[in-house]
N, C-alpha and C positions, 0 to 999 in steps of 0.2 A: 779728907773732906770734912765739912762742917755738918753736923747733924741738925736737922731742922728743929728738933725739940730743945736744942740747947743754944740756938742762935740768939744773939743779942739784938733786940729791936729798939731803935731809937725813934721817938715820935718828934716830927718836925713841928716846931711852933715858932711863929714870928711874934714880935712884941705887940703888935696891934691886930693880930689875926681875927678876922671875921669870916666865918664860913656860912655859905648860903646853899642849902641842899634842897634841890627840887627832886621829888619822887612822884611816880605815877604808875597806875596799874593797867590802863587801857593800852591796846596795841596801836599807839600813835607815836609820831615823831614830834615830841615837845622839845623846845630849845630854850635854855636859860640865856638871858641877856643882861648885862650889867653896863650901865653908863655912869660916868663920873667925871669930875673935873681933872684937868691936866695943869700942872704948874705952868704959869705964864699965860693961861687962857685956853679956851677950847674944851673939848671933852674926848674921852676915850670910849670905846664900845667893845667890850669883850663878848664874844659869841663864837659859834662854830667856825667862822671864817678867820677869826683872829683871836686866838686863845690867850693872849696876853703874856705877862711875865710876873713871877713872884719877886724877882730880885732887881727889877728895873721898872721904870715907868711903863705901864700904869700901876704897878704893884697890885695887880689883880690878875687871876688866871682861871680858866675853865679846865677842869680835869679831863674832859673828853666829850665827844658828841655821840649820844646814844640815839639810835634811829628806830627804836621800838620801846616798849615799856622798860622802865628802869629808873636810874638816877643820873643827875648831872650836878656837879658842885662847882660853884665859883667861890674862890677864896681871895679876900682882900688882905694883903700883908702890911699895907700902910695906907693911911688915909691922909688927904690934905683937906684944907678948908673948902667947903662947898657941899653940894647936894649930889648924892648918888641915887640912881633909880634901878630897881630890879624888876624885870618883866619876864614873862613866859610867852612864847609864840608857838601856836599849833602849826608846824610846818606842813604836816600831812594835809590839812584842810586850808592851806594858805590862800587858795583862790575863792573861798566862800565869801559871800557878801550878805547884807541884810535881805536882798531879793533872792539869794540862793544860799540859805543859811546852813550853819553847822552848829550843833550843840554838843559836839563830842569833847571839846576842851572842858566845858562845865561838868560833863559826866565822866571825866578821865580819872577821877580819884586823885588829882594832883594836889600835893601838899608842899609847902615851902617851910623849911625849918632853918632858923637863924641861930648861930651860936657864936659867942665871943670867947676865944681861948678855951674852947671845949665846954663852956657853960651855956645851956639853952637860954635864949632871950626872947624869942618870938616864934610863933607858928601860925601859918595861914593856910586855909583850905580854899581851893578855887570855888567861886560862886557858881551855882548851877544855873548858868545863863548861856544863851547863844552868843557866839563870837569866837575869834581866833587869837586874840591878844589880851593877856591878863597882866595888867599893871598891878604889881603886888604891893610894893612899899617904896618910900623914899627914906634915905638915910643921911643925916647931917650930924657929924660928930658921933655922939652915942645915942642920939635920938632917932628912933625908927617911927615913921609916920605911915600908918596903913593907908593905902589907896584902894586896893582890892576891887578893881573894876575890870569888866570884860567888855571889849569892843571888837570891831572888825578891823584888821590890818593885813593887807596882802603882802606888804613889804615892811618888816619890822624896823628897817633902817629909816623909815619915815616917822616912826612913832618914838615916843619917849625922849624926844629932844628936850634937854633940860633948859630952863630959862637962862638966857644970856650966853648959851653955848654956841660955839662956832662949829660949823661942819667942815670936815676935811675935804680937800680938793679931789682926793682919790675916789673913783667910782666904787660903789659897793655892789657885790653880786646879789642877785635875787634868787638864784638857784644854787643849791649846794654843789652840783657838779661843775659849776662855773667858778667856784671859789678855790683859790689856793689855800689848802689847810695848813696852818702853822701850828704844829704840835709842841707843847711844852713837855719835855721829858722829865718825869719825876726823878730819874737818875741824875739828870743835869742839875736839878735843884738840890737834891740831897741823896746820897747813895743809900740811905737807910729807908726803911718802910715807914709809912704814916699810919694813922689810927683809923682810917676809913674801912668799912666792911668790904 
């Protein structure tokens, strides 16, 4: 057998890799969402219900769905021309509204860290405001434009639609239990380990 202390570890990197790490400390189900352009028009939406793919369109994938405090990472392995938007949704309090408010997202300790090929390029902390949907930033090429606003959104599929984007005809689930989960196996991507903690 192979001893763990002598095993070779290879770090997977893609030529245009951009990693977006969401971390939080509160006992909430926060979800990372990434929308971006699709070649030929329209847009993709990577989230807990469609984790994407690193090796085929949309060239973006979510590493997993954490349903309590922790981290979620979305990695873009290739970008095409257009605007990408990263958002965070407080799934735990998804039914909150301005008349029945929640300030737990703003108090969650949520932080988003962006790195390109392992080099940190941006860091955002959730504003301490009431709401369930944090629009963190837009990305176009190598330009990251902070948005950093918190609003109410019961269904994140309604939010963050990019200008000029077309919606797909397929219905989108509003509840996690109703969504078929499509997992991206890291072993299918690369049989070696990556550099995430």
